[in-house]
LUMTOR-985393 format. One record per atom (N, C-alpha, C, O): residue in three letters; x, z, y; atom name; residue number from 1. Coordinates in steps of 0.05 Angstrom, whole numbers. Layout:
<sites>
<r = ALA, x = X, z = Z, y = Y, a = CA, k = NUM>
...
</sites>
This chain:
<sites>
<r = UNK, x = 82, z = 49, y = 154, a = N, k = 1>
<r = UNK, x = 96, z = 63, y = 143, a = CA, k = 1>
<r = UNK, x = 84, z = 92, y = 157, a = C, k = 1>
<r = UNK, x = 81, z = 92, y = 182, a = O, k = 1>
<r = UNK, x = 79, z = 116, y = 143, a = N, k = 2>
<r = UNK, x = 57, z = 133, y = 155, a = CA, k = 2>
<r = UNK, x = 86, z = 151, y = 172, a = C, k = 2>
<r = UNK, x = 110, z = 144, y = 168, a = O, k = 2>
<r = UNK, x = 78, z = 169, y = 188, a = N, k = 3>
<r = UNK, x = 98, z = 180, y = 204, a = CA, k = 3>
<r = UNK, x = 113, z = 207, y = 183, a = C, k = 3>
<r = UNK, x = 135, z = 219, y = 187, a = O, k = 3>
<r = UNK, x = 96, z = 209, y = 163, a = N, k = 4>
<r = UNK, x = 110, z = 236, y = 146, a = CA, k = 4>
<r = UNK, x = 130, z = 220, y = 132, a = C, k = 4>
<r = UNK, x = 152, z = 230, y = 126, a = O, k = 4>
<r = UNK, x = 124, z = 195, y = 127, a = N, k = 5>
<r = UNK, x = 147, z = 183, y = 106, a = CA, k = 5>
<r = UNK, x = 169, z = 175, y = 128, a = C, k = 5>
<r = UNK, x = 192, z = 180, y = 120, a = O, k = 5>
<r = UNK, x = 167, z = 167, y = 148, a = N, k = 6>
<r = UNK, x = 189, z = 166, y = 164, a = CA, k = 6>
<r = UNK, x = 210, z = 185, y = 177, a = C, k = 6>
<r = UNK, x = 233, z = 181, y = 184, a = O, k = 6>
<r = UNK, x = 189, z = 209, y = 176, a = N, k = 7>
<r = UNK, x = 205, z = 236, y = 180, a = CA, k = 7>
<r = UNK, x = 217, z = 242, y = 154, a = C, k = 7>
<r = UNK, x = 231, z = 262, y = 152, a = O, k = 7>
<r = UNK, x = 213, z = 228, y = 135, a = N, k = 8>
<r = UNK, x = 229, z = 241, y = 108, a = CA, k = 8>
<r = UNK, x = 250, z = 227, y = 109, a = C, k = 8>
<r = UNK, x = 272, z = 238, y = 112, a = O, k = 8>
<r = UNK, x = 248, z = 200, y = 108, a = N, k = 9>
<r = UNK, x = 271, z = 180, y = 113, a = CA, k = 9>
<r = UNK, x = 288, z = 188, y = 136, a = C, k = 9>
<r = UNK, x = 313, z = 188, y = 132, a = O, k = 9>
<r = UNK, x = 278, z = 197, y = 162, a = N, k = 10>
<r = UNK, x = 303, z = 206, y = 185, a = CA, k = 10>
<r = UNK, x = 311, z = 234, y = 180, a = C, k = 10>
<r = UNK, x = 323, z = 245, y = 199, a = O, k = 10>
<r = UNK, x = 307, z = 248, y = 157, a = N, k = 11>
<r = UNK, x = 316, z = 274, y = 153, a = CA, k = 11>
<r = UNK, x = 340, z = 266, y = 134, a = C, k = 11>
<r = UNK, x = 359, z = 282, y = 132, a = O, k = 11>
<r = UNK, x = 341, z = 237, y = 117, a = N, k = 12>
<r = UNK, x = 359, z = 240, y = 99, a = CA, k = 12>
<r = UNK, x = 350, z = 236, y = 68, a = C, k = 12>
<r = UNK, x = 363, z = 233, y = 48, a = O, k = 12>
<r = UNK, x = 319, z = 239, y = 73, a = N, k = 13>
<r = UNK, x = 310, z = 242, y = 41, a = CA, k = 13>
<r = UNK, x = 317, z = 216, y = 28, a = C, k = 13>
<r = UNK, x = 319, z = 195, y = 40, a = O, k = 13>
<r = UNK, x = 322, z = 220, y = 3, a = N, k = 14>
<r = UNK, x = 326, z = 190, y = -9, a = CA, k = 14>
<r = UNK, x = 319, z = 205, y = -40, a = C, k = 14>
<r = UNK, x = 331, z = 225, y = -48, a = O, k = 14>
<r = UNK, x = 298, z = 190, y = -53, a = N, k = 15>
<r = UNK, x = 290, z = 197, y = -81, a = CA, k = 15>
<r = UNK, x = 306, z = 182, y = -100, a = C, k = 15>
<r = UNK, x = 317, z = 162, y = -92, a = O, k = 15>
<r = UNK, x = 308, z = 189, y = -121, a = N, k = 16>
<r = UNK, x = 317, z = 176, y = -143, a = CA, k = 16>
<r = UNK, x = 293, z = 161, y = -158, a = C, k = 16>
<r = UNK, x = 274, z = 175, y = -166, a = O, k = 16>
<r = UNK, x = 294, z = 134, y = -162, a = N, k = 17>
<r = UNK, x = 275, z = 117, y = -168, a = CA, k = 17>
<r = UNK, x = 288, z = 110, y = -197, a = C, k = 17>
<r = UNK, x = 311, z = 108, y = -203, a = O, k = 17>
<r = UNK, x = 265, z = 107, y = -215, a = N, k = 18>
<r = UNK, x = 284, z = 96, y = -239, a = CA, k = 18>
<r = UNK, x = 253, z = 87, y = -260, a = C, k = 18>
<r = UNK, x = 232, z = 98, y = -265, a = O, k = 18>
<r = UNK, x = 265, z = 59, y = -270, a = N, k = 19>
<r = UNK, x = 243, z = 46, y = -278, a = CA, k = 19>
<r = UNK, x = 262, z = 23, y = -305, a = C, k = 19>
<r = UNK, x = 286, z = 23, y = -313, a = O, k = 19>
<r = UNK, x = 240, z = 7, y = -312, a = N, k = 20>
<r = UNK, x = 247, z = -15, y = -332, a = CA, k = 20>
<r = UNK, x = 260, z = -41, y = -315, a = C, k = 20>
<r = UNK, x = 267, z = -62, y = -326, a = O, k = 20>
<r = UNK, x = 262, z = -35, y = -284, a = N, k = 21>
<r = UNK, x = 285, z = -60, y = -274, a = CA, k = 21>
<r = UNK, x = 290, z = -43, y = -242, a = C, k = 21>
<r = UNK, x = 277, z = -25, y = -232, a = O, k = 21>
<r = UNK, x = 308, z = -54, y = -235, a = N, k = 22>
<r = UNK, x = 320, z = -41, y = -205, a = CA, k = 22>
<r = UNK, x = 299, z = -52, y = -181, a = C, k = 22>
<r = UNK, x = 294, z = -74, y = -172, a = O, k = 22>
<r = UNK, x = 288, z = -24, y = -174, a = N, k = 23>
<r = UNK, x = 274, z = -31, y = -146, a = CA, k = 23>
<r = UNK, x = 281, z = -16, y = -123, a = C, k = 23>
<r = UNK, x = 300, z = 0, y = -125, a = O, k = 23>
<r = UNK, x = 269, z = -19, y = -101, a = N, k = 24>
<r = UNK, x = 279, z = -4, y = -74, a = CA, k = 24>
<r = UNK, x = 255, z = 17, y = -70, a = C, k = 24>
<r = UNK, x = 234, z = 13, y = -81, a = O, k = 24>
<r = UNK, x = 259, z = 41, y = -53, a = N, k = 25>
<r = UNK, x = 246, z = 59, y = -44, a = CA, k = 25>
<r = UNK, x = 220, z = 36, y = -26, a = C, k = 25>
<r = UNK, x = 195, z = 36, y = -29, a = O, k = 25>
<r = UNK, x = 232, z = 22, y = -12, a = N, k = 26>
<r = UNK, x = 213, z = 3, y = 7, a = CA, k = 26>
<r = UNK, x = 192, z = -9, y = -15, a = C, k = 26>
<r = UNK, x = 168, z = -5, y = -12, a = O, k = 26>
<r = UNK, x = 200, z = -19, y = -31, a = N, k = 27>
<r = UNK, x = 185, z = -35, y = -49, a = CA, k = 27>
<r = UNK, x = 161, z = -20, y = -54, a = C, k = 27>
<r = UNK, x = 139, z = -30, y = -51, a = O, k = 27>
<r = UNK, x = 168, z = 13, y = -65, a = N, k = 28>
<r = UNK, x = 144, z = 25, y = -66, a = CA, k = 28>
<r = UNK, x = 121, z = 29, y = -54, a = C, k = 28>
<r = UNK, x = 98, z = 30, y = -61, a = O, k = 28>
<r = UNK, x = 135, z = 32, y = -25, a = N, k = 29>
<r = UNK, x = 126, z = 42, y = -4, a = CA, k = 29>
<r = UNK, x = 101, z = 18, y = 8, a = C, k = 29>
<r = UNK, x = 85, z = 23, y = 26, a = O, k = 29>
<r = UNK, x = 104, z = -2, y = -3, a = N, k = 30>
<r = UNK, x = 94, z = -29, y = 6, a = CA, k = 30>
<r = UNK, x = 70, z = -28, y = -12, a = C, k = 30>
<r = UNK, x = 51, z = -44, y = -10, a = O, k = 30>
<r = UNK, x = 73, z = -7, y = -34, a = N, k = 31>
<r = UNK, x = 49, z = -11, y = -56, a = CA, k = 31>
<r = UNK, x = 23, z = 13, y = -52, a = C, k = 31>
<r = UNK, x = 0, z = 13, y = -60, a = O, k = 31>
<r = UNK, x = 38, z = 33, y = -33, a = N, k = 32>
<r = UNK, x = 30, z = 60, y = -35, a = CA, k = 32>
<r = UNK, x = 22, z = 62, y = -3, a = C, k = 32>
<r = UNK, x = 1, z = 74, y = 1, a = O, k = 32>
<r = UNK, x = 33, z = 54, y = 15, a = N, k = 33>
<r = UNK, x = 29, z = 56, y = 48, a = CA, k = 33>
<r = UNK, x = 8, z = 43, y = 54, a = C, k = 33>
<r = UNK, x = 10, z = 19, y = 61, a = O, k = 33>
<r = UNK, x = -16, z = 57, y = 53, a = N, k = 34>
<r = UNK, x = -43, z = 42, y = 70, a = CA, k = 34>
<r = UNK, x = -42, z = 20, y = 96, a = C, k = 34>
<r = UNK, x = -29, z = 23, y = 117, a = O, k = 34>
<r = UNK, x = -56, z = 2, y = 91, a = N, k = 35>
<r = UNK, x = -55, z = -15, y = 116, a = CA, k = 35>
<r = UNK, x = -70, z = 2, y = 142, a = C, k = 35>
<r = UNK, x = -81, z = 23, y = 135, a = O, k = 35>
<r = UNK, x = -72, z = -5, y = 166, a = N, k = 36>
<r = UNK, x = -92, z = 2, y = 180, a = CA, k = 36>
<r = UNK, x = -125, z = 3, y = 172, a = C, k = 36>
<r = UNK, x = -137, z = -13, y = 157, a = O, k = 36>
<r = UNK, x = -132, z = 19, y = 181, a = N, k = 37>
<r = UNK, x = -164, z = 21, y = 182, a = CA, k = 37>
<r = UNK, x = -185, z = 0, y = 182, a = C, k = 37>
<r = UNK, x = -206, z = -4, y = 169, a = O, k = 37>
<r = UNK, x = -171, z = -16, y = 203, a = N, k = 38>
<r = UNK, x = -196, z = -42, y = 202, a = CA, k = 38>
<r = UNK, x = -180, z = -62, y = 188, a = C, k = 38>
<r = UNK, x = -196, z = -81, y = 185, a = O, k = 38>
<r = UNK, x = -155, z = -69, y = 178, a = N, k = 39>
<r = UNK, x = -152, z = -84, y = 160, a = CA, k = 39>
<r = UNK, x = -154, z = -73, y = 129, a = C, k = 39>
<r = UNK, x = -153, z = -88, y = 110, a = O, k = 39>
<r = UNK, x = -157, z = -48, y = 126, a = N, k = 40>
<r = UNK, x = -170, z = -40, y = 98, a = CA, k = 40>
<r = UNK, x = -203, z = -51, y = 94, a = C, k = 40>
<r = UNK, x = -214, z = -64, y = 75, a = O, k = 40>
<r = UNK, x = -211, z = -40, y = 119, a = N, k = 41>
<r = UNK, x = -246, z = -42, y = 122, a = CA, k = 41>
<r = UNK, x = -253, z = -80, y = 120, a = C, k = 41>
<r = UNK, x = -274, z = -87, y = 109, a = O, k = 41>
<r = UNK, x = -237, z = -100, y = 130, a = N, k = 42>
<r = UNK, x = -244, z = -121, y = 131, a = CA, k = 42>
<r = UNK, x = -231, z = -128, y = 101, a = C, k = 42>
<r = UNK, x = -239, z = -150, y = 92, a = O, k = 42>
<r = UNK, x = -218, z = -116, y = 88, a = N, k = 43>
<r = UNK, x = -211, z = -127, y = 51, a = CA, k = 43>
<r = UNK, x = -230, z = -121, y = 40, a = C, k = 43>
<r = UNK, x = -243, z = -137, y = 26, a = O, k = 43>
<r = UNK, x = -238, z = -91, y = 45, a = N, k = 44>
<r = UNK, x = -267, z = -85, y = 26, a = CA, k = 44>
<r = UNK, x = -288, z = -100, y = 29, a = C, k = 44>
<r = UNK, x = -300, z = -110, y = 10, a = O, k = 44>
<r = UNK, x = -297, z = -103, y = 57, a = N, k = 45>
<r = UNK, x = -313, z = -122, y = 51, a = CA, k = 45>
<r = UNK, x = -315, z = -150, y = 43, a = C, k = 45>
<r = UNK, x = -333, z = -161, y = 31, a = O, k = 45>
<r = UNK, x = -292, z = -160, y = 53, a = N, k = 46>
<r = UNK, x = -285, z = -187, y = 35, a = CA, k = 46>
<r = UNK, x = -294, z = -184, y = 0, a = C, k = 46>
<r = UNK, x = -309, z = -199, y = -13, a = O, k = 46>
<r = UNK, x = -283, z = -165, y = -7, a = N, k = 47>
<r = UNK, x = -286, z = -154, y = -38, a = CA, k = 47>
<r = UNK, x = -316, z = -156, y = -44, a = C, k = 47>
<r = UNK, x = -324, z = -170, y = -62, a = O, k = 47>
<r = UNK, x = -336, z = -138, y = -26, a = N, k = 48>
<r = UNK, x = -362, z = -138, y = -35, a = CA, k = 48>
<r = UNK, x = -379, z = -167, y = -33, a = C, k = 48>
<r = UNK, x = -397, z = -175, y = -48, a = O, k = 48>
<r = UNK, x = -370, z = -176, y = -11, a = N, k = 49>
<r = UNK, x = -382, z = -208, y = -3, a = CA, k = 49>
<r = UNK, x = -373, z = -224, y = -30, a = C, k = 49>
<r = UNK, x = -388, z = -241, y = -41, a = O, k = 49>
<r = UNK, x = -351, z = -219, y = -38, a = N, k = 50>
<r = UNK, x = -338, z = -242, y = -64, a = CA, k = 50>
<r = UNK, x = -358, z = -230, y = -82, a = C, k = 50>
<r = UNK, x = -369, z = -248, y = -95, a = O, k = 50>
<r = UNK, x = -366, z = -211, y = -87, a = N, k = 51>
<r = UNK, x = -380, z = -192, y = -115, a = CA, k = 51>
<r = UNK, x = -414, z = -203, y = -110, a = C, k = 51>
<r = UNK, x = -431, z = -204, y = -128, a = O, k = 51>
<r = UNK, x = -417, z = -209, y = -85, a = N, k = 52>
<r = UNK, x = -448, z = -216, y = -78, a = CA, k = 52>
<r = UNK, x = -443, z = -248, y = -87, a = C, k = 52>
<r = UNK, x = -463, z = -260, y = -96, a = O, k = 52>
<r = UNK, x = -424, z = -258, y = -85, a = N, k = 53>
<r = UNK, x = -426, z = -292, y = -88, a = CA, k = 53>
<r = UNK, x = -424, z = -297, y = -117, a = C, k = 53>
<r = UNK, x = -430, z = -318, y = -127, a = O, k = 53>
<r = UNK, x = -414, z = -272, y = -135, a = N, k = 54>
<r = UNK, x = -413, z = -284, y = -159, a = CA, k = 54>
<r = UNK, x = -439, z = -272, y = -176, a = C, k = 54>
<r = UNK, x = -447, z = -281, y = -198, a = O, k = 54>
<r = UNK, x = -450, z = -251, y = -161, a = N, k = 55>
<r = UNK, x = -478, z = -243, y = -174, a = CA, k = 55>
<r = UNK, x = -497, z = -258, y = -174, a = C, k = 55>
<r = UNK, x = -514, z = -260, y = -192, a = O, k = 55>
<r = UNK, x = -496, z = -270, y = -152, a = N, k = 56>
<r = UNK, x = -517, z = -299, y = -144, a = CA, k = 56>
<r = UNK, x = -513, z = -324, y = -160, a = C, k = 56>
<r = UNK, x = -532, z = -340, y = -163, a = O, k = 56>
<r = UNK, x = -492, z = -327, y = -169, a = N, k = 57>
<r = UNK, x = -481, z = -356, y = -179, a = CA, k = 57>
<r = UNK, x = -499, z = -354, y = -205, a = C, k = 57>
<r = UNK, x = -498, z = -373, y = -222, a = O, k = 57>
</sites>
């Protein structure tokens, strides 16, 4: 979780979330909070390796 989000939560900020089914703010953060740079680079590299394997087959 980024420092900015941590600061908002520590200050008492609680957004109102609405959708077709109940979910939590933590669930949303899991989808939008980026991974560490090294993990992101490994993930992107694996996607490109996989695309290369598919193109060759």
